[in-house]
Biotite code that builds the C-alpha atoms (Angstrom):
import biotite.structure as struc

atoms = struc.array([
    struc.Atom([-32.523, -68.674, -44.420], chain_id="A", res_id=1, res_name="MET", atom_name="CA", element="C"),
    struc.Atom([-29.115, -69.700, -43.067], chain_id="A", res_id=2, res_name="GLY", atom_name="CA", element="C"),
    struc.Atom([-30.163, -68.840, -39.505], chain_id="A", res_id=3, res_name="LYS", atom_name="CA", element="C"),
    struc.Atom([-33.251, -71.044, -39.842], chain_id="A", res_id=4, res_name="ARG", atom_name="CA", element="C"),
    struc.Atom([-31.202, -74.000, -41.065], chain_id="A", res_id=5, res_name="ILE", atom_name="CA", element="C"),
    struc.Atom([-28.669, -73.434, -38.290], chain_id="A", res_id=6, res_name="PHE", atom_name="CA", element="C"),
    struc.Atom([-31.455, -73.248, -35.663], chain_id="A", res_id=7, res_name="GLY", atom_name="CA", element="C"),
    struc.Atom([-33.127, -76.401, -36.984], chain_id="A", res_id=8, res_name="ALA", atom_name="CA", element="C"),
    struc.Atom([-29.784, -78.232, -36.934], chain_id="A", res_id=9, res_name="LEU", atom_name="CA", element="C"),
    struc.Atom([-29.103, -77.186, -33.321], chain_id="A", res_id=10, res_name="VAL", atom_name="CA", element="C"),
    struc.Atom([-32.608, -78.250, -32.270], chain_id="A", res_id=11, res_name="LEU", atom_name="CA", element="C"),
    struc.Atom([-32.241, -81.618, -33.999], chain_id="A", res_id=12, res_name="PHE", atom_name="CA", element="C"),
    struc.Atom([-28.853, -82.309, -32.468], chain_id="A", res_id=13, res_name="LEU", atom_name="CA", element="C"),
    struc.Atom([-29.968, -81.270, -28.980], chain_id="A", res_id=14, res_name="SER", atom_name="CA", element="C"),
    struc.Atom([-33.056, -83.496, -28.988], chain_id="A", res_id=15, res_name="THR", atom_name="CA", element="C"),
    struc.Atom([-31.914, -86.418, -31.134], chain_id="A", res_id=16, res_name="HIS", atom_name="CA", element="C"),
    struc.Atom([-31.550, -89.606, -29.130], chain_id="A", res_id=17, res_name="GLY", atom_name="CA", element="C"),
    struc.Atom([-33.093, -88.271, -25.934], chain_id="A", res_id=18, res_name="MET", atom_name="CA", element="C"),
    struc.Atom([-35.777, -90.437, -24.310], chain_id="A", res_id=19, res_name="ALA", atom_name="CA", element="C"),
    struc.Atom([-37.684, -90.403, -21.062], chain_id="A", res_id=20, res_name="TRP", atom_name="CA", element="C"),
    struc.Atom([-36.187, -92.936, -18.651], chain_id="A", res_id=21, res_name="ALA", atom_name="CA", element="C"),
    struc.Atom([-38.469, -95.826, -17.805], chain_id="A", res_id=22, res_name="GLN", atom_name="CA", element="C"),
    struc.Atom([-38.494, -99.598, -17.541], chain_id="A", res_id=23, res_name="ILE", atom_name="CA", element="C"),
    struc.Atom([-38.976, -101.027, -21.022], chain_id="A", res_id=24, res_name="ALA", atom_name="CA", element="C"),
    struc.Atom([-41.274, -103.930, -21.858], chain_id="A", res_id=25, res_name="ASP", atom_name="CA", element="C"),
    struc.Atom([-39.187, -107.076, -22.134], chain_id="A", res_id=26, res_name="GLY", atom_name="CA", element="C"),
    struc.Atom([-36.881, -106.095, -19.247], chain_id="A", res_id=27, res_name="THR", atom_name="CA", element="C"),
    struc.Atom([-36.129, -109.112, -17.036], chain_id="A", res_id=28, res_name="PRO", atom_name="CA", element="C"),
    struc.Atom([-36.324, -108.643, -13.271], chain_id="A", res_id=29, res_name="PHE", atom_name="CA", element="C"),
    struc.Atom([-36.254, -110.689, -10.078], chain_id="A", res_id=30, res_name="THR", atom_name="CA", element="C"),
    struc.Atom([-38.773, -110.695, -7.245], chain_id="A", res_id=31, res_name="ILE", atom_name="CA", element="C"),
    struc.Atom([-37.392, -111.897, -3.903], chain_id="A", res_id=32, res_name="ASP", atom_name="CA", element="C"),
    struc.Atom([-39.670, -112.557, -0.956], chain_id="A", res_id=33, res_name="TRP", atom_name="CA", element="C"),
    struc.Atom([-37.555, -111.402, 1.983], chain_id="A", res_id=34, res_name="LEU", atom_name="CA", element="C"),
    struc.Atom([-38.464, -113.048, 5.311], chain_id="A", res_id=35, res_name="TYR", atom_name="CA", element="C"),
    struc.Atom([-37.897, -112.978, 8.309], chain_id="A", res_id=36, res_name="PRO", atom_name="CA", element="C"),
    struc.Atom([-35.394, -110.160, 7.700], chain_id="A", res_id=37, res_name="ASP", atom_name="CA", element="C"),
    struc.Atom([-34.198, -108.039, 4.800], chain_id="A", res_id=38, res_name="ALA", atom_name="CA", element="C"),
    struc.Atom([-31.125, -110.204, 4.195], chain_id="A", res_id=39, res_name="SER", atom_name="CA", element="C"),
    struc.Atom([-32.907, -113.586, 3.981], chain_id="A", res_id=40, res_name="THR", atom_name="CA", element="C"),
    struc.Atom([-34.497, -114.658, 0.690], chain_id="A", res_id=41, res_name="VAL", atom_name="CA", element="C"),
    struc.Atom([-37.482, -116.856, 1.545], chain_id="A", res_id=42, res_name="TYR", atom_name="CA", element="C"),
    struc.Atom([-38.387, -117.475, -2.119], chain_id="A", res_id=43, res_name="SER", atom_name="CA", element="C"),
    struc.Atom([-37.614, -115.938, -5.480], chain_id="A", res_id=44, res_name="THR", atom_name="CA", element="C"),
    struc.Atom([-38.913, -115.719, -9.053], chain_id="A", res_id=45, res_name="ALA", atom_name="CA", element="C"),
    struc.Atom([-37.645, -114.358, -12.355], chain_id="A", res_id=46, res_name="SER", atom_name="CA", element="C"),
    struc.Atom([-40.094, -112.396, -14.485], chain_id="A", res_id=47, res_name="LYS", atom_name="CA", element="C"),
    struc.Atom([-40.199, -110.092, -17.527], chain_id="A", res_id=48, res_name="THR", atom_name="CA", element="C"),
    struc.Atom([-41.934, -106.703, -17.735], chain_id="A", res_id=49, res_name="VAL", atom_name="CA", element="C"),
    struc.Atom([-44.931, -106.920, -20.048], chain_id="A", res_id=50, res_name="GLY", atom_name="CA", element="C"),
    struc.Atom([-48.631, -106.228, -20.387], chain_id="A", res_id=51, res_name="ALA", atom_name="CA", element="C"),
    struc.Atom([-50.760, -107.171, -17.378], chain_id="A", res_id=52, res_name="GLY", atom_name="CA", element="C"),
    struc.Atom([-49.746, -108.474, -13.967], chain_id="A", res_id=53, res_name="ALA", atom_name="CA", element="C"),
    struc.Atom([-46.510, -110.450, -13.873], chain_id="A", res_id=54, res_name="GLU", atom_name="CA", element="C"),
    struc.Atom([-47.577, -112.342, -10.720], chain_id="A", res_id=55, res_name="VAL", atom_name="CA", element="C"),
    struc.Atom([-51.084, -113.717, -10.081], chain_id="A", res_id=56, res_name="ASN", atom_name="CA", element="C"),
    struc.Atom([-51.344, -115.713, -6.857], chain_id="A", res_id=57, res_name="CYS", atom_name="CA", element="C"),
    struc.Atom([-54.780, -117.277, -6.275], chain_id="A", res_id=58, res_name="PRO", atom_name="CA", element="C"),
    struc.Atom([-56.396, -117.435, -2.850], chain_id="A", res_id=59, res_name="ALA", atom_name="CA", element="C"),
    struc.Atom([-55.088, -119.891, -0.269], chain_id="A", res_id=60, res_name="ASN", atom_name="CA", element="C"),
    struc.Atom([-51.688, -120.828, -1.682], chain_id="A", res_id=61, res_name="SER", atom_name="CA", element="C"),
    struc.Atom([-52.785, -122.309, -4.986], chain_id="A", res_id=62, res_name="GLY", atom_name="CA", element="C"),
    struc.Atom([-49.386, -121.855, -6.601], chain_id="A", res_id=63, res_name="GLY", atom_name="CA", element="C"),
    struc.Atom([-50.645, -119.645, -9.427], chain_id="A", res_id=64, res_name="GLY", atom_name="CA", element="C"),
    struc.Atom([-48.422, -118.573, -12.293], chain_id="A", res_id=65, res_name="ASP", atom_name="CA", element="C"),
    struc.Atom([-45.410, -118.131, -9.995], chain_id="A", res_id=66, res_name="THR", atom_name="CA", element="C"),
    struc.Atom([-45.316, -121.146, -7.646], chain_id="A", res_id=67, res_name="PRO", atom_name="CA", element="C"),
    struc.Atom([-42.054, -120.109, -5.980], chain_id="A", res_id=68, res_name="THR", atom_name="CA", element="C"),
    struc.Atom([-43.748, -116.962, -4.673], chain_id="A", res_id=69, res_name="LEU", atom_name="CA", element="C"),
    struc.Atom([-47.430, -117.922, -4.629], chain_id="A", res_id=70, res_name="CYS", atom_name="CA", element="C"),
    struc.Atom([-47.110, -121.313, -2.958], chain_id="A", res_id=71, res_name="GLY", atom_name="CA", element="C"),
    struc.Atom([-46.315, -119.974, 0.526], chain_id="A", res_id=72, res_name="PRO", atom_name="CA", element="C"),
    struc.Atom([-48.785, -117.053, 0.386], chain_id="A", res_id=73, res_name="ILE", atom_name="CA", element="C"),
    struc.Atom([-51.924, -117.698, 2.414], chain_id="A", res_id=74, res_name="GLY", atom_name="CA", element="C"),
    struc.Atom([-55.206, -115.812, 2.436], chain_id="A", res_id=75, res_name="GLY", atom_name="CA", element="C"),
    struc.Atom([-56.718, -113.993, -0.506], chain_id="A", res_id=76, res_name="GLY", atom_name="CA", element="C"),
    struc.Atom([-55.205, -113.474, -3.945], chain_id="A", res_id=77, res_name="PRO", atom_name="CA", element="C"),
    struc.Atom([-52.112, -111.349, -4.505], chain_id="A", res_id=78, res_name="VAL", atom_name="CA", element="C"),
    struc.Atom([-51.127, -109.684, -7.787], chain_id="A", res_id=79, res_name="THR", atom_name="CA", element="C"),
    struc.Atom([-47.981, -107.794, -8.746], chain_id="A", res_id=80, res_name="MET", atom_name="CA", element="C"),
    struc.Atom([-47.741, -105.664, -11.874], chain_id="A", res_id=81, res_name="ASP", atom_name="CA", element="C"),
    struc.Atom([-44.557, -103.938, -13.011], chain_id="A", res_id=82, res_name="VAL", atom_name="CA", element="C"),
    struc.Atom([-45.038, -101.265, -15.671], chain_id="A", res_id=83, res_name="SER", atom_name="CA", element="C"),
    struc.Atom([-42.802, -98.638, -17.237], chain_id="A", res_id=84, res_name="ALA", atom_name="CA", element="C"),
    struc.Atom([-42.942, -96.325, -14.211], chain_id="A", res_id=85, res_name="THR", atom_name="CA", element="C"),
    struc.Atom([-44.615, -98.201, -11.341], chain_id="A", res_id=86, res_name="SER", atom_name="CA", element="C"),
    struc.Atom([-44.966, -101.387, -9.334], chain_id="A", res_id=87, res_name="ILE", atom_name="CA", element="C"),
    struc.Atom([-48.512, -102.214, -8.200], chain_id="A", res_id=88, res_name="ALA", atom_name="CA", element="C"),
    struc.Atom([-49.204, -104.827, -5.513], chain_id="A", res_id=89, res_name="ILE", atom_name="CA", element="C"),
    struc.Atom([-52.717, -105.885, -4.566], chain_id="A", res_id=90, res_name="SER", atom_name="CA", element="C"),
    struc.Atom([-53.411, -108.027, -1.492], chain_id="A", res_id=91, res_name="THR", atom_name="CA", element="C"),
    struc.Atom([-56.696, -109.470, -0.258], chain_id="A", res_id=92, res_name="SER", atom_name="CA", element="C"),
    struc.Atom([-57.183, -110.695, 3.323], chain_id="A", res_id=93, res_name="SER", atom_name="CA", element="C"),
    struc.Atom([-53.512, -111.568, 3.651], chain_id="A", res_id=94, res_name="ASN", atom_name="CA", element="C"),
    struc.Atom([-51.844, -111.580, 7.056], chain_id="A", res_id=95, res_name="ALA", atom_name="CA", element="C"),
    struc.Atom([-48.141, -110.781, 6.802], chain_id="A", res_id=96, res_name="TRP", atom_name="CA", element="C"),
    struc.Atom([-46.360, -112.047, 9.922], chain_id="A", res_id=97, res_name="THR", atom_name="CA", element="C"),
    struc.Atom([-44.806, -109.215, 11.921], chain_id="A", res_id=98, res_name="PRO", atom_name="CA", element="C"),
    struc.Atom([-41.026, -109.704, 11.751], chain_id="A", res_id=99, res_name="THR", atom_name="CA", element="C"),
    struc.Atom([-38.176, -107.345, 10.977], chain_id="A", res_id=100, res_name="SER", atom_name="CA", element="C"),
    struc.Atom([-38.971, -107.764, 7.250], chain_id="A", res_id=101, res_name="PHE", atom_name="CA", element="C"),
    struc.Atom([-41.753, -109.616, 5.442], chain_id="A", res_id=102, res_name="ASN", atom_name="CA", element="C"),
    struc.Atom([-42.174, -108.378, 1.894], chain_id="A", res_id=103, res_name="GLY", atom_name="CA", element="C"),
    struc.Atom([-40.772, -108.191, -1.603], chain_id="A", res_id=104, res_name="PHE", atom_name="CA", element="C"),
    struc.Atom([-37.734, -106.815, -3.368], chain_id="A", res_id=105, res_name="ARG", atom_name="CA", element="C"),
    struc.Atom([-37.898, -106.104, -7.108], chain_id="A", res_id=106, res_name="PHE", atom_name="CA", element="C"),
    struc.Atom([-34.442, -106.057, -8.718], chain_id="A", res_id=107, res_name="THR", atom_name="CA", element="C"),
    struc.Atom([-33.803, -104.778, -12.245], chain_id="A", res_id=108, res_name="PHE", atom_name="CA", element="C"),
    struc.Atom([-30.660, -105.226, -14.379], chain_id="A", res_id=109, res_name="PRO", atom_name="CA", element="C"),
    struc.Atom([-27.798, -102.759, -14.065], chain_id="A", res_id=110, res_name="ALA", atom_name="CA", element="C"),
    struc.Atom([-28.431, -101.650, -17.669], chain_id="A", res_id=111, res_name="ALA", atom_name="CA", element="C"),
    struc.Atom([-31.937, -100.416, -16.790], chain_id="A", res_id=112, res_name="SER", atom_name="CA", element="C"),
    struc.Atom([-32.474, -96.728, -15.904], chain_id="A", res_id=113, res_name="PRO", atom_name="CA", element="C"),
    struc.Atom([-31.320, -95.772, -12.399], chain_id="A", res_id=114, res_name="ALA", atom_name="CA", element="C"),
    struc.Atom([-34.165, -95.309, -9.912], chain_id="A", res_id=115, res_name="ILE", atom_name="CA", element="C"),
    struc.Atom([-34.001, -91.841, -8.346], chain_id="A", res_id=116, res_name="ALA", atom_name="CA", element="C"),
    struc.Atom([-37.139, -91.917, -6.205], chain_id="A", res_id=117, res_name="GLY", atom_name="CA", element="C"),
    struc.Atom([-40.231, -93.872, -5.179], chain_id="A", res_id=118, res_name="VAL", atom_name="CA", element="C"),
    struc.Atom([-43.602, -92.400, -4.227], chain_id="A", res_id=119, res_name="THR", atom_name="CA", element="C"),
    struc.Atom([-46.100, -94.606, -2.387], chain_id="A", res_id=120, res_name="LEU", atom_name="CA", element="C"),
    struc.Atom([-49.848, -94.551, -3.087], chain_id="A", res_id=121, res_name="VAL", atom_name="CA", element="C"),
    struc.Atom([-51.922, -96.906, -0.911], chain_id="A", res_id=122, res_name="THR", atom_name="CA", element="C"),
    struc.Atom([-55.350, -97.389, 0.639], chain_id="A", res_id=123, res_name="ASN", atom_name="CA", element="C"),
    struc.Atom([-53.704, -98.871, 3.761], chain_id="A", res_id=124, res_name="ASP", atom_name="CA", element="C"),
    struc.Atom([-54.079, -96.094, 6.358], chain_id="A", res_id=125, res_name="PRO", atom_name="CA", element="C"),
    struc.Atom([-51.527, -97.577, 8.749], chain_id="A", res_id=126, res_name="GLY", atom_name="CA", element="C"),
    struc.Atom([-48.767, -98.163, 6.207], chain_id="A", res_id=127, res_name="PHE", atom_name="CA", element="C"),
    struc.Atom([-45.731, -95.906, 6.519], chain_id="A", res_id=128, res_name="ALA", atom_name="CA", element="C"),
    struc.Atom([-43.713, -94.725, 3.525], chain_id="A", res_id=129, res_name="ALA", atom_name="CA", element="C"),
    struc.Atom([-40.606, -95.736, 5.508], chain_id="A", res_id=130, res_name="SER", atom_name="CA", element="C"),
    struc.Atom([-41.541, -99.368, 4.720], chain_id="A", res_id=131, res_name="ASN", atom_name="CA", element="C"),
    struc.Atom([-40.398, -98.754, 1.134], chain_id="A", res_id=132, res_name="VAL", atom_name="CA", element="C"),
    struc.Atom([-36.685, -98.628, 0.323], chain_id="A", res_id=133, res_name="GLN", atom_name="CA", element="C"),
    struc.Atom([-34.883, -98.365, -2.996], chain_id="A", res_id=134, res_name="PHE", atom_name="CA", element="C"),
    struc.Atom([-31.447, -98.433, -4.596], chain_id="A", res_id=135, res_name="THR", atom_name="CA", element="C"),
    struc.Atom([-30.436, -97.541, -8.152], chain_id="A", res_id=136, res_name="ASP", atom_name="CA", element="C"),
    struc.Atom([-31.831, -100.841, -9.439], chain_id="A", res_id=137, res_name="HIS", atom_name="CA", element="C"),
    struc.Atom([-34.115, -102.295, -6.758], chain_id="A", res_id=138, res_name="SER", atom_name="CA", element="C"),
    struc.Atom([-37.232, -101.469, -4.760], chain_id="A", res_id=139, res_name="VAL", atom_name="CA", element="C"),
    struc.Atom([-38.275, -103.256, -1.545], chain_id="A", res_id=140, res_name="ALA", atom_name="CA", element="C"),
    struc.Atom([-41.597, -103.081, 0.275], chain_id="A", res_id=141, res_name="ILE", atom_name="CA", element="C"),
    struc.Atom([-41.978, -104.389, 3.847], chain_id="A", res_id=142, res_name="ASN", atom_name="CA", element="C"),
    struc.Atom([-45.523, -105.645, 4.455], chain_id="A", res_id=143, res_name="LEU", atom_name="CA", element="C"),
    struc.Atom([-44.817, -107.065, 7.909], chain_id="A", res_id=144, res_name="GLN", atom_name="CA", element="C"),
    struc.Atom([-47.794, -106.864, 10.206], chain_id="A", res_id=145, res_name="GLY", atom_name="CA", element="C"),
    struc.Atom([-50.244, -105.826, 7.456], chain_id="A", res_id=146, res_name="ARG", atom_name="CA", element="C"),
    struc.Atom([-53.592, -107.640, 7.409], chain_id="A", res_id=147, res_name="ASN", atom_name="CA", element="C"),
    struc.Atom([-56.376, -106.684, 5.016], chain_id="A", res_id=148, res_name="GLY", atom_name="CA", element="C"),
    struc.Atom([-57.433, -105.877, 1.485], chain_id="A", res_id=149, res_name="VAL", atom_name="CA", element="C"),
    struc.Atom([-54.956, -103.270, 0.309], chain_id="A", res_id=150, res_name="TYR", atom_name="CA", element="C"),
    struc.Atom([-53.225, -101.936, -2.774], chain_id="A", res_id=151, res_name="THR", atom_name="CA", element="C"),
    struc.Atom([-49.717, -100.506, -2.817], chain_id="A", res_id=152, res_name="TYR", atom_name="CA", element="C"),
    struc.Atom([-48.530, -98.594, -5.873], chain_id="A", res_id=153, res_name="THR", atom_name="CA", element="C"),
    struc.Atom([-44.880, -97.609, -5.989], chain_id="A", res_id=154, res_name="LEU", atom_name="CA", element="C"),
    struc.Atom([-44.464, -94.823, -8.545], chain_id="A", res_id=155, res_name="ASN", atom_name="CA", element="C"),
    struc.Atom([-40.874, -94.695, -9.767], chain_id="A", res_id=156, res_name="LEU", atom_name="CA", element="C"),
    struc.Atom([-38.875, -91.721, -10.927], chain_id="A", res_id=157, res_name="THR", atom_name="CA", element="C"),
    struc.Atom([-35.605, -92.207, -12.746], chain_id="A", res_id=158, res_name="PHE", atom_name="CA", element="C"),
    struc.Atom([-32.331, -90.360, -13.045], chain_id="A", res_id=159, res_name="ALA", atom_name="CA", element="C"),
    struc.Atom([-32.182, -88.241, -16.186], chain_id="A", res_id=160, res_name="ALA", atom_name="CA", element="C"),
    struc.Atom([-30.493, -89.975, -19.118], chain_id="A", res_id=161, res_name="PRO", atom_name="CA", element="C"),
    struc.Atom([-27.020, -88.715, -19.938], chain_id="A", res_id=162, res_name="PRO", atom_name="CA", element="C"),
    struc.Atom([-27.178, -85.412, -21.760], chain_id="A", res_id=163, res_name="ALA", atom_name="CA", element="C"),
    struc.Atom([-26.420, -85.449, -25.456], chain_id="A", res_id=164, res_name="VAL", atom_name="CA", element="C"),
    struc.Atom([-23.624, -82.943, -26.025], chain_id="A", res_id=165, res_name="PRO", atom_name="CA", element="C"),
    struc.Atom([-24.743, -79.996, -28.158], chain_id="A", res_id=166, res_name="VAL", atom_name="CA", element="C"),
    struc.Atom([-22.103, -78.739, -30.551], chain_id="A", res_id=167, res_name="PRO", atom_name="CA", element="C"),
    struc.Atom([-21.053, -75.124, -30.126], chain_id="A", res_id=168, res_name="THR", atom_name="CA", element="C"),
    struc.Atom([-21.852, -72.576, -32.819], chain_id="A", res_id=169, res_name="ALA", atom_name="CA", element="C"),
    struc.Atom([-18.213, -72.508, -33.934], chain_id="A", res_id=170, res_name="SER", atom_name="CA", element="C"),
    struc.Atom([-18.132, -76.308, -34.314], chain_id="A", res_id=171, res_name="THR", atom_name="CA", element="C"),
    struc.Atom([-21.325, -76.232, -36.368], chain_id="A", res_id=172, res_name="LEU", atom_name="CA", element="C"),
    struc.Atom([-19.948, -73.392, -38.507], chain_id="A", res_id=173, res_name="ALA", atom_name="CA", element="C"),
    struc.Atom([-16.763, -75.372, -39.234], chain_id="A", res_id=174, res_name="LEU", atom_name="CA", element="C"),
    struc.Atom([-18.795, -78.461, -40.113], chain_id="A", res_id=175, res_name="ALA", atom_name="CA", element="C"),
    struc.Atom([-21.011, -76.413, -42.429], chain_id="A", res_id=176, res_name="LEU", atom_name="CA", element="C"),
    struc.Atom([-17.973, -74.837, -44.110], chain_id="A", res_id=177, res_name="MET", atom_name="CA", element="C"),
    struc.Atom([-16.513, -78.304, -44.635], chain_id="A", res_id=178, res_name="GLY", atom_name="CA", element="C"),
    struc.Atom([-19.753, -79.515, -46.218], chain_id="A", res_id=179, res_name="LEU", atom_name="CA", element="C"),
    struc.Atom([-19.930, -76.455, -48.492], chain_id="A", res_id=180, res_name="LEU", atom_name="CA", element="C"),
    struc.Atom([-16.294, -76.893, -49.544], chain_id="A", res_id=181, res_name="LEU", atom_name="CA", element="C"),
    struc.Atom([-16.885, -80.564, -50.312], chain_id="A", res_id=182, res_name="THR", atom_name="CA", element="C"),
    struc.Atom([-19.992, -79.670, -52.345], chain_id="A", res_id=183, res_name="ALA", atom_name="CA", element="C"),
    struc.Atom([-18.084, -76.958, -54.261], chain_id="A", res_id=184, res_name="ALA", atom_name="CA", element="C"),
    struc.Atom([-15.246, -79.339, -55.139], chain_id="A", res_id=185, res_name="VAL", atom_name="CA", element="C"),
    struc.Atom([-17.715, -82.009, -56.238], chain_id="A", res_id=186, res_name="ALA", atom_name="CA", element="C"),
    struc.Atom([-19.570, -79.441, -58.380], chain_id="A", res_id=187, res_name="TRP", atom_name="CA", element="C"),
    struc.Atom([-16.345, -78.288, -60.087], chain_id="A", res_id=188, res_name="ARG", atom_name="CA", element="C"),
    struc.Atom([-15.205, -81.860, -60.728], chain_id="A", res_id=189, res_name="VAL", atom_name="CA", element="C"),
    struc.Atom([-18.619, -82.750, -62.099], chain_id="A", res_id=190, res_name="HIS", atom_name="CA", element="C"),
    struc.Atom([-18.611, -79.599, -64.280], chain_id="A", res_id=191, res_name="GLY", atom_name="CA", element="C"),
    struc.Atom([-15.162, -80.406, -65.752], chain_id="A", res_id=192, res_name="ARG", atom_name="CA", element="C"),
    struc.Atom([-16.222, -84.002, -66.458], chain_id="A", res_id=193, res_name="ALA", atom_name="CA", element="C"),
    struc.Atom([-19.035, -82.685, -68.664], chain_id="A", res_id=194, res_name="ARG", atom_name="CA", element="C"),
    struc.Atom([-16.868, -80.469, -70.389], chain_id="A", res_id=195, res_name="GLY", atom_name="CA", element="C"),
])
């Protein structure tokens, strides 16, 4: 019986508080349109991760729900959806001027999980994975020279959360002995009070 309790306690302590790293709903982030190079912000918008697409730009520069980004976009509609583990961009008949950089950078707060990798899934046969860069808290996609109806999904992987230290067997044994001693003293005091 004691071994079962000890095993259950170790399992609880080793798994308690651990969570898969991902971007939580309600996380604020910034989208910068970088053009004509990666160091020039052409326009910017602040958004919050939630259900559905965070950016919906109608066809032909209608302004949409994010005028600072949508206003300058010509051609078909563009949507951008940030979820817990991915960023999905959909373009339709958009011509992205070929320059050194013409695309978007998504920046998340320093408190968000650190990005460890990005995997690209796209229906654009000429798009190279080298057009996607990332840091611990940002992902950039360079669409320069692209022209067509394409989707780009950036699947994110995150650094493992810090490990929860697992107490050693001797530490657990000392803690258990302390609890038993405390219970024994309380039982004796309670017994004398009755008696």
